[in-house]
PDB file of N, CA, C, O and CB in Angstrom:
ATOM      1  N   UNK A   1     102.191  92.508  91.756  1.00  0.00           N
ATOM      2  CA  UNK A   1     103.436  93.225  91.618  1.00  0.00           C
ATOM      3  C   UNK A   1     104.448  92.275  90.993  1.00  0.00           C
ATOM      4  O   UNK A   1     104.629  91.148  91.453  1.00  0.00           O
ATOM      5  CB  UNK A   1     103.934  93.774  92.989  1.00  0.00           C
ATOM      6  N   UNK A   2     105.090  92.738  89.961  1.00  0.00           N
ATOM      7  CA  UNK A   2     106.123  91.963  89.285  1.00  0.00           C
ATOM      8  C   UNK A   2     107.461  92.650  89.526  1.00  0.00           C
ATOM      9  O   UNK A   2     107.593  93.858  89.335  1.00  0.00           O
ATOM     10  CB  UNK A   2     105.825  91.824  87.751  1.00  0.00           C
ATOM     11  N   UNK A   3     108.446  91.872  89.945  1.00  0.00           N
ATOM     12  CA  UNK A   3     109.746  92.448  90.290  1.00  0.00           C
ATOM     13  C   UNK A   3     110.833  91.786  89.451  1.00  0.00           C
ATOM     14  O   UNK A   3     110.902  90.560  89.361  1.00  0.00           O
ATOM     15  CB  UNK A   3     110.045  92.280  91.806  1.00  0.00           C
ATOM     16  N   UNK A   4     111.684  92.613  88.836  1.00  0.00           N
ATOM     17  CA  UNK A   4     112.796  92.128  88.028  1.00  0.00           C
ATOM     18  C   UNK A   4     114.076  92.747  88.568  1.00  0.00           C
ATOM     19  O   UNK A   4     114.145  93.957  88.780  1.00  0.00           O
ATOM     20  CB  UNK A   4     112.597  92.471  86.514  1.00  0.00           C
ATOM     21  N   UNK A   5     115.090  91.915  88.791  1.00  0.00           N
ATOM     22  CA  UNK A   5     116.378  92.385  89.282  1.00  0.00           C
ATOM     23  C   UNK A   5     117.454  92.014  88.277  1.00  0.00           C
ATOM     24  O   UNK A   5     117.532  90.871  87.828  1.00  0.00           O
ATOM     25  CB  UNK A   5     116.697  91.791  90.677  1.00  0.00           C
ATOM     26  N   UNK A   6     118.275  92.982  87.933  1.00  0.00           N
ATOM     27  CA  UNK A   6     119.366  92.777  86.988  1.00  0.00           C
ATOM     28  C   UNK A   6     120.667  93.229  87.656  1.00  0.00           C
ATOM     29  O   UNK A   6     120.773  94.357  88.137  1.00  0.00           O
ATOM     30  CB  UNK A   6     119.113  93.558  85.647  1.00  0.00           C
ATOM     31  N   UNK A   7     121.648  92.331  87.678  1.00  0.00           N
ATOM     32  CA  UNK A   7     122.946  92.650  88.273  1.00  0.00           C
ATOM     33  C   UNK A   7     124.016  92.544  87.195  1.00  0.00           C
ATOM     34  O   UNK A   7     124.110  91.534  86.497  1.00  0.00           O
ATOM     35  CB  UNK A   7     123.269  91.702  89.475  1.00  0.00           C
ATOM     36  N   UNK A   8     124.808  93.578  87.068  1.00  0.00           N
ATOM     37  CA  UNK A   8     125.918  93.588  86.105  1.00  0.00           C
ATOM     38  C   UNK A   8     127.238  93.649  86.857  1.00  0.00           C
ATOM     39  O   UNK A   8     127.362  94.303  87.892  1.00  0.00           O
ATOM     40  CB  UNK A   8     125.796  94.788  85.120  1.00  0.00           C
ATOM     41  N   UNK A   9     128.205  92.956  86.311  1.00  0.00           N
ATOM     42  CA  UNK A   9     129.530  92.927  86.920  1.00  0.00           C
ATOM     43  C   UNK A   9     130.510  93.607  85.971  1.00  0.00           C
ATOM     44  O   UNK A   9     130.591  93.270  84.790  1.00  0.00           O
ATOM     45  CB  UNK A   9     129.978  91.462  87.238  1.00  0.00           C
ATOM     46  N   UNK A  10     131.242  94.560  86.507  1.00  0.00           N
ATOM     47  CA  UNK A  10     132.285  95.254  85.752  1.00  0.00           C
ATOM     48  C   UNK A  10     133.624  94.850  86.354  1.00  0.00           C
ATOM     49  O   UNK A  10     133.821  94.967  87.564  1.00  0.00           O
ATOM     50  CB  UNK A  10     132.087  96.821  85.784  1.00  0.00           C
ATOM     51  N   UNK A  11     134.544  94.376  85.520  1.00  0.00           N
ATOM     52  CA  UNK A  11     135.831  93.880  86.006  1.00  0.00           C
ATOM     53  C   UNK A  11     136.949  94.530  85.203  1.00  0.00           C
ATOM     54  O   UNK A  11     136.904  94.569  83.974  1.00  0.00           O
ATOM     55  CB  UNK A  11     135.909  92.329  85.905  1.00  0.00           C
ATOM     56  N   UNK A  12     137.948  95.037  85.907  1.00  0.00           N
ATOM     57  CA  UNK A  12     139.132  95.647  85.288  1.00  0.00           C
ATOM     58  C   UNK A  12     140.355  94.960  85.870  1.00  0.00           C
ATOM     59  O   UNK A  12     140.543  94.954  87.086  1.00  0.00           O
ATOM     60  CB  UNK A  12     139.185  97.207  85.531  1.00  0.00           C
ATOM     61  N   UNK A  13     141.179  94.387  85.023  1.00  0.00           N
ATOM     62  CA  UNK A  13     142.383  93.696  85.491  1.00  0.00           C
ATOM     63  C   UNK A  13     143.620  94.446  85.021  1.00  0.00           C
ATOM     64  O   UNK A  13     143.562  95.265  84.104  1.00  0.00           O
ATOM     65  CB  UNK A  13     142.413  92.232  84.988  1.00  0.00           C
ATOM     66  N   UNK A  14     144.718  94.153  85.657  1.00  0.00           N
ATOM     67  CA  UNK A  14     145.990  94.769  85.281  1.00  0.00           C
ATOM     68  C   UNK A  14     146.187  96.148  85.865  1.00  0.00           C
ATOM     69  O   UNK A  14     146.910  96.961  85.289  1.00  0.00           O
ATOM     70  CB  UNK A  14     146.095  94.849  83.801  1.00  0.00           C
ATOM     71  N   UNK A  15     145.561  96.435  87.000  1.00  0.00           N
ATOM     72  CA  UNK A  15     145.684  97.745  87.640  1.00  0.00           C
ATOM     73  C   UNK A  15     146.886  97.715  88.589  1.00  0.00           C
ATOM     74  O   UNK A  15     147.038  96.784  89.379  1.00  0.00           O
ATOM     75  CB  UNK A  15     144.369  98.126  88.411  1.00  0.00           C
ATOM     76  N   UNK A  16     147.714  98.715  88.504  1.00  0.00           N
ATOM     77  CA  UNK A  16     148.847  98.845  89.419  1.00  0.00           C
ATOM     78  C   UNK A  16     148.580 100.036  90.316  1.00  0.00           C
ATOM     79  O   UNK A  16     148.451 101.163  89.837  1.00  0.00           O
ATOM     80  CB  UNK A  16     150.201  99.010  88.647  1.00  0.00           C
ATOM     81  N   UNK A  17     148.496  99.790  91.638  1.00  0.00           N
ATOM     82  CA  UNK A  17     148.150 100.840  92.579  1.00  0.00           C
ATOM     83  C   UNK A  17     149.328 101.748  92.915  1.00  0.00           C
ATOM     84  O   UNK A  17     149.145 102.945  93.134  1.00  0.00           O
ATOM     85  CB  UNK A  17     147.609 100.231  93.837  1.00  0.00           C
ATOM     86  N   UNK A  18     150.520 101.194  92.955  1.00  0.00           N
ATOM     87  CA  UNK A  18     151.695 102.002  93.284  1.00  0.00           C
ATOM     88  C   UNK A  18     152.897 101.435  92.522  1.00  0.00           C
ATOM     89  O   UNK A  18     152.891 100.270  92.123  1.00  0.00           O
ATOM     90  CB  UNK A  18     151.963 102.016  94.837  1.00  0.00           C
ATOM     91  N   UNK A  19     153.910 102.250  92.327  1.00  0.00           N
ATOM     92  CA  UNK A  19     155.075 101.755  91.579  1.00  0.00           C
ATOM     93  C   UNK A  19     155.753 100.556  92.234  1.00  0.00           C
ATOM     94  O   UNK A  19     156.388  99.769  91.532  1.00  0.00           O
ATOM     95  CB  UNK A  19     156.081 102.862  91.419  1.00  0.00           C
ATOM     96  N   UNK A  20     155.646 100.389  93.520  1.00  0.00           N
ATOM     97  CA  UNK A  20     156.310  99.278  94.194  1.00  0.00           C
ATOM     98  C   UNK A  20     155.391  98.105  94.477  1.00  0.00           C
ATOM     99  O   UNK A  20     155.734  97.254  95.298  1.00  0.00           O
ATOM    100  CB  UNK A  20     156.907  99.751  95.473  1.00  0.00           C
ATOM    101  N   UNK A  21     154.231  98.026  93.827  1.00  0.00           N
ATOM    102  CA  UNK A  21     153.303  96.929  94.114  1.00  0.00           C
ATOM    103  C   UNK A  21     153.847  95.617  93.566  1.00  0.00           C
ATOM    104  O   UNK A  21     154.702  95.603  92.681  1.00  0.00           O
ATOM    105  CB  UNK A  21     151.913  97.221  93.517  1.00  0.00           C
ATOM    106  N   UNK A  22     153.346  94.535  94.098  1.00  0.00           N
ATOM    107  CA  UNK A  22     153.894  93.225  93.751  1.00  0.00           C
ATOM    108  C   UNK A  22     153.231  92.598  92.529  1.00  0.00           C
ATOM    109  O   UNK A  22     153.307  91.380  92.374  1.00  0.00           O
ATOM    110  CB  UNK A  22     153.758  92.295  94.920  1.00  0.00           C
ATOM    111  N   UNK A  23     152.615  93.331  91.695  1.00  0.00           N
ATOM    112  CA  UNK A  23     152.002  92.784  90.479  1.00  0.00           C
ATOM    113  C   UNK A  23     150.657  93.433  90.216  1.00  0.00           C
ATOM    114  O   UNK A  23     150.149  94.207  91.028  1.00  0.00           O
ATOM    115  CB  UNK A  23     151.838  91.263  90.591  1.00  0.00           C
ATOM    116  N   UNK A  24     150.101  93.107  89.084  1.00  0.00           N
ATOM    117  CA  UNK A  24     148.805  93.710  88.739  1.00  0.00           C
ATOM    118  C   UNK A  24     147.682  93.182  89.618  1.00  0.00           C
ATOM    119  O   UNK A  24     147.686  92.024  90.036  1.00  0.00           O
ATOM    120  CB  UNK A  24     148.474  93.449  87.276  1.00  0.00           C
ATOM    121  N   UNK A  25     146.753  94.028  89.879  1.00  0.00           N
ATOM    122  CA  UNK A  25     145.570  93.676  90.669  1.00  0.00           C
ATOM    123  C   UNK A  25     144.336  93.824  89.793  1.00  0.00           C
ATOM    124  O   UNK A  25     144.417  94.257  88.644  1.00  0.00           O
ATOM    125  CB  UNK A  25     145.454  94.569  91.945  1.00  0.00           C
ATOM    126  N   UNK A  26     143.222  93.466  90.343  1.00  0.00           N
ATOM    127  CA  UNK A  26     141.968  93.625  89.600  1.00  0.00           C
ATOM    128  C   UNK A  26     140.951  94.365  90.457  1.00  0.00           C
ATOM    129  O   UNK A  26     141.023  94.360  91.686  1.00  0.00           O
ATOM    130  CB  UNK A  26     141.406  92.249  89.162  1.00  0.00           C
ATOM    131  N   UNK A  27     140.013  94.994  89.784  1.00  0.00           N
ATOM    132  CA  UNK A  27     138.955  95.755  90.435  1.00  0.00           C
ATOM    133  C   UNK A  27     137.624  95.194  89.947  1.00  0.00           C
ATOM    134  O   UNK A  27     137.420  95.038  88.743  1.00  0.00           O
ATOM    135  CB  UNK A  27     139.078  97.296  90.133  1.00  0.00           C
ATOM    136  N   UNK A  28     136.721  94.892  90.873  1.00  0.00           N
ATOM    137  CA  UNK A  28     135.408  94.347  90.534  1.00  0.00           C
ATOM    138  C   UNK A  28     134.345  95.262  91.126  1.00  0.00           C
ATOM    139  O   UNK A  28     134.433  95.665  92.286  1.00  0.00           O
ATOM    140  CB  UNK A  28     135.245  92.879  91.059  1.00  0.00           C
ATOM    141  N   UNK A  29     133.338  95.587  90.314  1.00  0.00           N
ATOM    142  CA  UNK A  29     132.236  96.427  90.765  1.00  0.00           C
ATOM    143  C   UNK A  29     130.933  95.792  90.290  1.00  0.00           C
ATOM    144  O   UNK A  29     130.842  95.325  89.155  1.00  0.00           O
ATOM    145  CB  UNK A  29     132.380  97.896  90.233  1.00  0.00           C
ATOM    146  N   UNK A  30     129.925  95.778  91.162  1.00  0.00           N
ATOM    147  CA  UNK A  30     128.620  95.246  90.822  1.00  0.00           C
ATOM    148  C   UNK A  30     127.607  96.381  90.807  1.00  0.00           C
ATOM    149  O   UNK A  30     127.631  97.254  91.675  1.00  0.00           O
ATOM    150  CB  UNK A  30     128.197  94.140  91.815  1.00  0.00           C
ATOM    151  N   UNK A  31     126.724  96.368  89.825  1.00  0.00           N
ATOM    152  CA  UNK A  31     125.669  97.372  89.704  1.00  0.00           C
ATOM    153  C   UNK A  31     124.345  96.618  89.615  1.00  0.00           C
ATOM    154  O   UNK A  31     124.143  95.830  88.691  1.00  0.00           O
ATOM    155  CB  UNK A  31     125.890  98.311  88.446  1.00  0.00           C
ATOM    156  N   UNK A  32     123.442  96.854  90.568  1.00  0.00           N
ATOM    157  CA  UNK A  32     122.167  96.141  90.624  1.00  0.00           C
ATOM    158  C   UNK A  32     121.026  97.128  90.412  1.00  0.00           C
ATOM    159  O   UNK A  32     120.971  98.187  91.037  1.00  0.00           O
ATOM    160  CB  UNK A  32     122.005  95.397  91.978  1.00  0.00           C
ATOM    161  N   UNK A  33     120.117  96.753  89.515  1.00  0.00           N
ATOM    162  CA  UNK A  33     118.922  97.558  89.238  1.00  0.00           C
ATOM    163  C   UNK A  33     117.707  96.675  89.527  1.00  0.00           C
ATOM    164  O   UNK A  33     117.634  95.538  89.060  1.00  0.00           O
ATOM    165  CB  UNK A  33     118.906  98.096  87.740  1.00  0.00           C
ATOM    166  N   UNK A  34     116.756  97.206  90.300  1.00  0.00           N
ATOM    167  CA  UNK A  34     115.516  96.497  90.589  1.00  0.00           C
ATOM    168  C   UNK A  34     114.356  97.290  90.006  1.00  0.00           C
ATOM    169  O   UNK A  34     114.232  98.492  90.237  1.00  0.00           O
ATOM    170  CB  UNK A  34     115.331  96.280  92.120  1.00  0.00           C
ATOM    171  N   UNK A  35     113.507  96.599  89.246  1.00  0.00           N
ATOM    172  CA  UNK A  35     112.355  97.244  88.624  1.00  0.00           C
ATOM    173  C   UNK A  35     111.091  96.573  89.151  1.00  0.00           C
ATOM    174  O   UNK A  35     110.979  95.347  89.148  1.00  0.00           O
ATOM    175  CB  UNK A  35     112.429  97.163  87.061  1.00  0.00           C
ATOM    176  N   UNK A  36     110.140  97.392  89.604  1.00  0.00           N
ATOM    177  CA  UNK A  36     108.860  96.879  90.088  1.00  0.00           C
ATOM    178  C   UNK A  36     107.754  97.422  89.198  1.00  0.00           C
ATOM    179  O   UNK A  36     107.712  98.609  88.873  1.00  0.00           O
ATOM    180  CB  UNK A  36     108.618  97.271  91.580  1.00  0.00           C
ATOM    181  N   UNK A  37     106.862  96.519  88.813  1.00  0.00           N
ATOM    182  CA  UNK A  37     105.790  96.903  87.900  1.00  0.00           C
ATOM    183  C   UNK A  37     104.486  96.266  88.373  1.00  0.00           C
ATOM    184  O   UNK A  37     104.439  95.079  88.698  1.00  0.00           O
ATOM    185  CB  UNK A  37     106.119  96.476  86.435  1.00  0.00           C
ATOM    186  N   UNK A  38     103.443  97.066  88.404  1.00  0.00           N
ATOM    187  CA  UNK A  38     102.133  96.538  88.790  1.00  0.00           C
ATOM    188  C   UNK A  38     101.552  95.749  87.620  1.00  0.00           C
ATOM    189  O   UNK A  38     101.589  96.183  86.469  1.00  0.00           O
ATOM    190  CB  UNK A  38     101.165  97.687  89.217  1.00  0.00           C
ATOM    191  N   UNK A  39     101.018  94.581  87.951  1.00  0.00           N
ATOM    192  CA  UNK A  39     100.376  93.739  86.954  1.00  0.00           C
ATOM    193  C   UNK A  39      98.880  93.774  87.204  1.00  0.00           C
ATOM    194  O   UNK A  39      98.420  93.522  88.318  1.00  0.00           O
ATOM    195  CB  UNK A  39     100.923  92.278  87.001  1.00  0.00           C
ATOM    196  N   UNK A  40      98.126  94.087  86.166  1.00  0.00           N
ATOM    197  CA  UNK A  40      96.674  94.176  86.307  1.00  0.00           C
ATOM    198  C   UNK A  40      96.100  92.781  86.566  1.00  0.00           C
ATOM    199  O   UNK A  40      96.462  91.817  85.892  1.00  0.00           O
ATOM    200  CB  UNK A  40      96.031  94.810  85.037  1.00  0.00           C
ATOM    201  N   UNK A  41      95.209  92.687  87.543  1.00  0.00           N
ATOM    202  CA  UNK A  41      94.621  91.411  87.911  1.00  0.00           C
ATOM    203  C   UNK A  41      93.157  91.355  87.501  1.00  0.00           C
ATOM    204  O   UNK A  41      92.488  92.382  87.387  1.00  0.00           O
ATOM    205  CB  UNK A  41      94.761  91.171  89.411  1.00  0.00           C
ATOM    206  N   UNK A  42      92.679  90.151  87.284  1.00  0.00           N
ATOM    207  CA  UNK A  42      91.265  89.887  87.048  1.00  0.00           C
ATOM    208  C   UNK A  42      90.808  88.930  88.137  1.00  0.00           C
ATOM    209  O   UNK A  42      91.646  88.393  88.861  1.00  0.00           O
ATOM    210  CB  UNK A  42      91.009  89.294  85.607  1.00  0.00           C
ATOM    211  N   UNK A  43      89.519  88.701  88.278  1.00  0.00           N
ATOM    212  CA  UNK A  43      89.068  87.713  89.270  1.00  0.00           C
ATOM    213  C   UNK A  43      89.586  86.302  88.990  1.00  0.00           C
ATOM    214  O   UNK A  43      89.546  85.443  89.870  1.00  0.00           O
ATOM    215  CB  UNK A  43      87.555  87.689  89.316  1.00  0.00           C
ATOM    216  N   UNK A  44      90.070  86.060  87.776  1.00  0.00           N
ATOM    217  CA  UNK A  44      90.568  84.740  87.404  1.00  0.00           C
ATOM    218  C   UNK A  44      92.087  84.668  87.410  1.00  0.00           C
ATOM    219  O   UNK A  44      92.652  83.677  86.948  1.00  0.00           O
ATOM    220  CB  UNK A  44      90.051  84.361  86.042  1.00  0.00           C
ATOM    221  N   UNK A  45      92.759  85.690  87.920  1.00  0.00           N
ATOM    222  CA  UNK A  45      94.206  85.641  88.052  1.00  0.00           C
ATOM    223  C   UNK A  45      94.894  86.787  87.324  1.00  0.00           C
ATOM    224  O   UNK A  45      94.248  87.655  86.738  1.00  0.00           O
ATOM    225  CB  UNK A  45      94.724  84.329  87.535  1.00  0.00           C
ATOM    226  N   UNK A  46      96.228  86.764  87.378  1.00  0.00           N
ATOM    227  CA  UNK A  46      97.032  87.803  86.757  1.00  0.00           C
ATOM    228  C   UNK A  46      97.287  87.449  85.298  1.00  0.00           C
ATOM    229  O   UNK A  46      97.527  86.290  84.963  1.00  0.00           O
ATOM    230  CB  UNK A  46      98.361  87.993  87.513  1.00  0.00           C
ATOM    231  N   UNK A  47      97.233  88.452  84.440  1.00  0.00           N
ATOM    232  CA  UNK A  47      97.570  88.264  83.036  1.00  0.00           C
ATOM    233  C   UNK A  47      96.498  87.575  82.216  1.00  0.00           C
ATOM    234  O   UNK A  47      96.776  87.132  81.102  1.00  0.00           O
ATOM    235  CB  UNK A  47      98.815  87.491  82.935  1.00  0.00           C
ATOM    236  N   UNK A  48      95.274  87.470  82.733  1.00  0.00           N
ATOM    237  CA  UNK A  48      94.186  86.847  81.985  1.00  0.00           C
ATOM    238  C   UNK A  48      93.507  87.917  81.148  1.00  0.00           C
ATOM    239  O   UNK A  48      93.128  88.971  81.659  1.00  0.00           O
ATOM    240  CB  UNK A  48      93.166  86.149  82.937  1.00  0.00           C
ATOM    241  N   UNK A  49      93.355  87.640  79.864  1.00  0.00           N
ATOM    242  CA  UNK A  49      92.696  88.578  78.959  1.00  0.00           C
ATOM    243  C   UNK A  49      91.184  88.430  79.110  1.00  0.00           C
ATOM    244  O   UNK A  49      90.647  87.333  78.956  1.00  0.00           O
ATOM    245  CB  UNK A  49      93.135  88.334  77.480  1.00  0.00           C
ATOM    246  N   UNK A  50      90.503  89.528  79.410  1.00  0.00           N
ATOM    247  CA  UNK A  50      89.061  89.478  79.644  1.00  0.00           C
ATOM    248  C   UNK A  50      88.293  89.058  78.393  1.00  0.00           C
ATOM    249  O   UNK A  50      87.191  88.519  78.507  1.00  0.00           O
ATOM    250  CB  UNK A  50      88.565  90.833  80.122  1.00  0.00           C
ATOM    251  N   UNK A  51      88.845  89.291  77.212  1.00  0.00           N
ATOM    252  CA  UNK A  51      88.143  88.912  75.982  1.00  0.00           C
ATOM    253  C   UNK A  51      88.202  87.406  75.737  1.00  0.00           C
ATOM    254  O   UNK A  51      87.469  86.889  74.895  1.00  0.00           O
ATOM    255  CB  UNK A  51      88.737  89.653  74.786  1.00  0.00           C
ATOM    256  N   UNK A  52      89.062  86.704  76.459  1.00  0.00           N
ATOM    257  CA  UNK A  52      89.175  85.254  76.265  1.00  0.00           C
ATOM    258  C   UNK A  52      88.309  84.465  77.239  1.00  0.00           C
ATOM    259  O   UNK A  52      88.367  83.235  77.248  1.00  0.00           O
ATOM    260  CB  UNK A  52      90.619  84.824  76.410  1.00  0.00           C
ATOM    261  N   UNK A  53      87.505  85.144  78.064  1.00  0.00           N
ATOM    262  CA  UNK A  53      86.652  84.450  79.021  1.00  0.00           C
ATOM    263  C   UNK A  53      85.452  83.833  78.321  1.00  0.00           C
ATOM    264  O   UNK A  53      84.956  84.355  77.323  1.00  0.00           O
ATOM    265  CB  UNK A  53      86.190  85.408  80.121  1.00  0.00           C
ATOM    266  N   UNK A  54      84.992  82.702  78.871  1.00  0.00           N
ATOM    267  CA  UNK A  54      83.820  82.028  78.307  1.00  0.00           C
ATOM    268  C   UNK A  54      82.551  82.779  78.719  1.00  0.00           C
ATOM    269  O   UNK A  54      82.590  83.686  79.551  1.00  0.00           O
ATOM    270  CB  UNK A  54      83.755  80.542  78.776  1.00  0.00           C
ATOM    271  N   UNK A  55      81.434  82.384  78.122  1.00  0.00           N
ATOM    272  CA  UNK A  55      80.156  83.034  78.425  1.00  0.00           C
ATOM    273  C   UNK A  55      79.765  82.811  79.881  1.00  0.00           C
ATOM    274  O   UNK A  55      79.228  83.715  80.521  1.00  0.00           O
ATOM    275  CB  UNK A  55      79.049  82.508  77.495  1.00  0.00           C
ATOM    276  N   UNK A  56      80.028  81.617  80.413  1.00  0.00           N
ATOM    277  CA  UNK A  56      79.668  81.353  81.805  1.00  0.00           C
ATOM    278  C   UNK A  56      80.540  82.167  82.769  1.00  0.00           C
ATOM    279  O   UNK A  56      80.052  82.625  83.802  1.00  0.00           O
ATOM    280  CB  UNK A  56      79.801  79.855  82.111  1.00  0.00           C
ATOM    281  N   UNK A  57      81.809  82.348  82.445  1.00  0.00           N
ATOM    282  CA  UNK A  57      82.682  83.168  83.285  1.00  0.00           C
ATOM    283  C   UNK A  57      82.235  84.629  83.266  1.00  0.00           C
ATOM    284  O   UNK A  57      82.256  85.294  84.302  1.00  0.00           O
ATOM    285  CB  UNK A  57      84.144  83.053  82.815  1.00  0.00           C
ATOM    286  N   UNK A  58      81.836  85.126  82.112  1.00  0.00           N
ATOM    287  CA  UNK A  58      81.329  86.504  82.020  1.00  0.00           C
ATOM    288  C   UNK A  58      80.018  86.654  82.791  1.00  0.00           C
ATOM    289  O   UNK A  58      79.779  87.693  83.406  1.00  0.00           O
ATOM    290  CB  UNK A  58      81.122  86.908  80.541  1.00  0.00           C
ATOM    291  N   UNK A  59      79.167  85.628  82.764  1.00  0.00           N
ATOM    292  CA  UNK A  59      77.912  85.679  83.506  1.00  0.00           C
ATOM    293  C   UNK A  59      78.171  85.716  85.011  1.00  0.00           C
ATOM    294  O   UNK A  59      77.479  86.422  85.745  1.00  0.00           O
ATOM    295  CB  UNK A  59      77.031  84.476  83.149  1.00  0.00           C
ATOM    296  N   UNK A  60      79.160  84.962  85.467  1.00  0.00           N
ATOM    297  CA  UNK A  60      79.517  84.978  86.893  1.00  0.00           C
ATOM    298  C   UNK A  60      80.013  86.364  87.292  1.00  0.00           C
ATOM    299  O   UNK A  60      79.634  86.880  88.343  1.00  0.00           O
ATOM    300  CB  UNK A  60      80.599  83.908  87.203  1.00  0.00           C
ATOM    301  N   UNK A  61      80.857  86.966  86.462  1.00  0.00           N
ATOM    302  CA  UNK A  61      81.354  88.311  86.762  1.00  0.00           C
ATOM    303  C   UNK A  61      80.221  89.334  86.796  1.00  0.00           C
ATOM    304  O   UNK A  61      80.204  90.219  87.651  1.00  0.00           O
ATOM    305  CB  UNK A  61      82.402  88.730  85.730  1.00  0.00           C
ATOM    306  N   UNK A  62      79.281  89.210  85.869  1.00  0.00           N
ATOM    307  CA  UNK A  62      78.143  90.136  85.849  1.00  0.00           C
ATOM    308  C   UNK A  62      77.300  89.976  87.110  1.00  0.00           C
ATOM    309  O   UNK A  62      76.866  90.969  87.694  1.00  0.00           O
ATOM    310  CB  UNK A  62      77.274  89.903  84.595  1.00  0.00           C
ATOM    311  N   UNK A  63      77.063  88.730  87.537  1.00  0.00           N
ATOM    312  CA  UNK A  63      76.282  88.498  88.750  1.00  0.00           C
ATOM    313  C   UNK A  63      77.001  89.038  89.981  1.00  0.00           C
ATOM    314  O   UNK A  63      76.371  89.620  90.865  1.00  0.00           O
ATOM    315  CB  UNK A  63      75.997  87.004  88.922  1.00  0.00           C
ATOM    316  N   UNK A  64      78.304  88.849  90.042  1.00  0.00           N
ATOM    317  CA  UNK A  64      79.067  89.402  91.164  1.00  0.00           C
ATOM    318  C   UNK A  64      79.023  90.924  91.156  1.00  0.00           C
ATOM    319  O   UNK A  64      78.922  91.549  92.211  1.00  0.00           O
ATOM    320  CB  UNK A  64      80.520  88.918  91.115  1.00  0.00           C
ATOM    321  N   UNK A  65      79.099  91.513  89.983  1.00  0.00           N
ATOM    322  CA  UNK A  65      79.040  92.969  89.889  1.00  0.00           C
ATOM    323  C   UNK A  65      77.710  93.526  90.347  1.00  0.00           C
ATOM    324  O   UNK A  65      77.660  94.585  90.972  1.00  0.00           O
ATOM    325  CB  UNK A  65      79.306  93.406  88.478  1.00  0.00           C
ATOM    326  N   UNK A  66      76.625  92.819  90.043  1.00  0.00           N
ATOM    327  CA  UNK A  66      75.301  93.287  90.466  1.00  0.00           C
ATOM    328  C   UNK A  66      75.102  93.145  91.965  1.00  0.00           C
ATOM    329  O   UNK A  66      74.454  93.992  92.580  1.00  0.00           O
ATOM    330  CB  UNK A  66      74.213  92.523  89.731  1.00  0.00           C
ATOM    331  N   UNK A  67      75.643  92.096  92.566  1.00  0.00           N
ATOM    332  CA  UNK A  67      75.411  91.886  93.988  1.00  0.00           C
ATOM    333  C   UNK A  67      76.394  92.657  94.859  1.00  0.00           C
ATOM    334  O   UNK A  67      76.058  92.983  95.998  1.00  0.00           O
ATOM    335  CB  UNK A  67      75.493  90.417  94.309  1.00  0.00           C
ATOM    336  N   UNK A  68      77.568  92.955  94.382  1.00  0.00           N
ATOM    337  CA  UNK A  68      78.593  93.607  95.201  1.00  0.00           C
ATOM    338  C   UNK A  68      78.731  95.098  94.938  1.00  0.00           C
ATOM    339  O   UNK A  68      79.483  95.780  95.634  1.00  0.00           O
ATOM    340  CB  UNK A  68      79.912  92.949  94.969  1.00  0.00           C
ATOM    341  N   UNK A  69      78.015  95.614  93.941  1.00  0.00           N
ATOM    342  CA  UNK A  69      78.155  97.046  93.634  1.00  0.00           C
ATOM    343  C   UNK A  69      77.402  97.879  94.664  1.00  0.00           C
ATOM    344  O   UNK A  69      76.405  97.419  95.220  1.00  0.00           O
ATOM    345  CB  UNK A  69      77.633  97.358  92.207  1.00  0.00           C
ATOM    346  N   UNK A  70      77.872  99.116  94.927  1.00  0.00           N
ATOM    347  CA  UNK A  70      77.160  99.975  95.876  1.00  0.00           C
ATOM    348  C   UNK A  70      75.765 100.301  95.348  1.00  0.00           C
ATOM    349  O   UNK A  70      75.608 100.724  94.203  1.00  0.00           O
ATOM    350  CB  UNK A  70      77.953 101.278  96.137  1.00  0.00           C
ATOM    351  N   UNK A  71      74.771 100.102  96.178  1.00  0.00           N
ATOM    352  CA  UNK A  71      73.390 100.366  95.770  1.00  0.00           C
ATOM    353  C   UNK A  71      72.852  99.300  94.853  1.00  0.00           C
ATOM    354  O   UNK A  71      71.806  99.489  94.231  1.00  0.00           O
ATOM    355  CB  UNK A  71      73.290 101.703  95.093  1.00  0.00           C
ATOM    356  N   UNK A  72      73.539  98.190  94.756  1.00  0.00           N
ATOM    357  CA  UNK A  72      73.126  97.133  93.836  1.00  0.00           C
ATOM    358  C   UNK A  72      72.374  96.027  94.525  1.00  0.00           C
ATOM    359  O   UNK A  72      72.422  94.881  94.079  1.00  0.00           O
ATOM    360  CB  UNK A  72      74.314  96.560  93.137  1.00  0.00           C
ATOM    361  N   UNK A  73      71.669  96.341  95.617  1.00  0.00           N
ATOM    362  CA  UNK A  73      70.888  95.323  96.308  1.00  0.00           C
ATOM    363  C   UNK A  73      69.618  95.059  95.521  1.00  0.00           C
ATOM    364  O   UNK A  73      68.630  95.780  95.657  1.00  0.00           O
ATOM    365  CB  UNK A  73      70.558  95.757  97.761  1.00  0.00           C
ATOM    366  N   UNK A  74      69.651  94.034  94.707  1.00  0.00           N
ATOM    367  CA  UNK A  74      68.505  93.690  93.859  1.00  0.00           C
ATOM    368  C   UNK A  74      67.758  92.515  94.496  1.00  0.00           C
ATOM    369  O   UNK A  74      67.767  91.401  93.972  1.00  0.00           O
ATOM    370  CB  UNK A  74      68.966  93.336  92.398  1.00  0.00           C
ATOM    371  N   UNK A  75      67.115  92.782  95.630  1.00  0.00           N
ATOM    372  CA  UNK A  75      66.401  91.714  96.314  1.00  0.00           C
ATOM    373  C   UNK A  75      65.058  91.470  95.658  1.00  0.00           C
ATOM    374  O   UNK A  75      64.587  90.334  95.587  1.00  0.00           O
ATOM    375  CB  UNK A  75      66.215  92.046  97.791  1.00  0.00           C
ATOM    376  N   UNK A  76      64.447  92.533  95.184  1.00  0.00           N
ATOM    377  CA  UNK A  76      63.113  92.408  94.597  1.00  0.00           C
ATOM    378  C   UNK A  76      63.171  92.904  93.166  1.00  0.00           C
ATOM    379  O   UNK A  76      63.444  94.079  92.918  1.00  0.00           O
ATOM    380  CB  UNK A  76      62.051  93.201  95.419  1.00  0.00           C
ATOM    381  N   UNK A  77      62.919  92.027  92.246  1.00  0.00           N
ATOM    382  CA  UNK A  77      62.831  92.408  90.848  1.00  0.00           C
ATOM    383  C   UNK A  77      61.382  92.290  90.411  1.00  0.00           C
ATOM    384  O   UNK A  77      60.803  91.205  90.459  1.00  0.00           O
ATOM    385  CB  UNK A  77      63.757  91.529  89.963  1.00  0.00           C
ATOM    386  N   UNK A  78      60.789  93.406  89.983  1.00  0.00           N
ATOM    387  CA  UNK A  78      59.401  93.394  89.537  1.00  0.00           C
ATOM    388  C   UNK A  78      59.341  93.476  88.050  1.00  0.00           C
ATOM    389  O   UNK A  78      58.253  93.479  87.475  1.00  0.00           O
ATOM    390  CB  UNK A  78      58.612  94.529  90.153  1.00  0.00           C
TER     391      UNK A  78
END
C-alpha cells in the first residue's frame, strides 16, 4: 500500500470582521487530501519488473509454483 498526503494552506489577510474592529485580521484554512494506492508485489519485493528477473530467479519462481500450487504435489515423476 502506498500512501500520499497533500496539505494545502489557504490564507486571506486584511479581513475586517466588524466596523469597530481594531485592525485587519487574517483567515487561515488547511485542506488535506490522502490518497492510497495498492502497489503490485512480486516475491522479490515491490515495484520489481518480472521481465528483468534472471534465469535463476525465474527457475526459483517456477519451482515454488509447482510445489505450492493446489494439486501440484509432484512427488513421483515417471
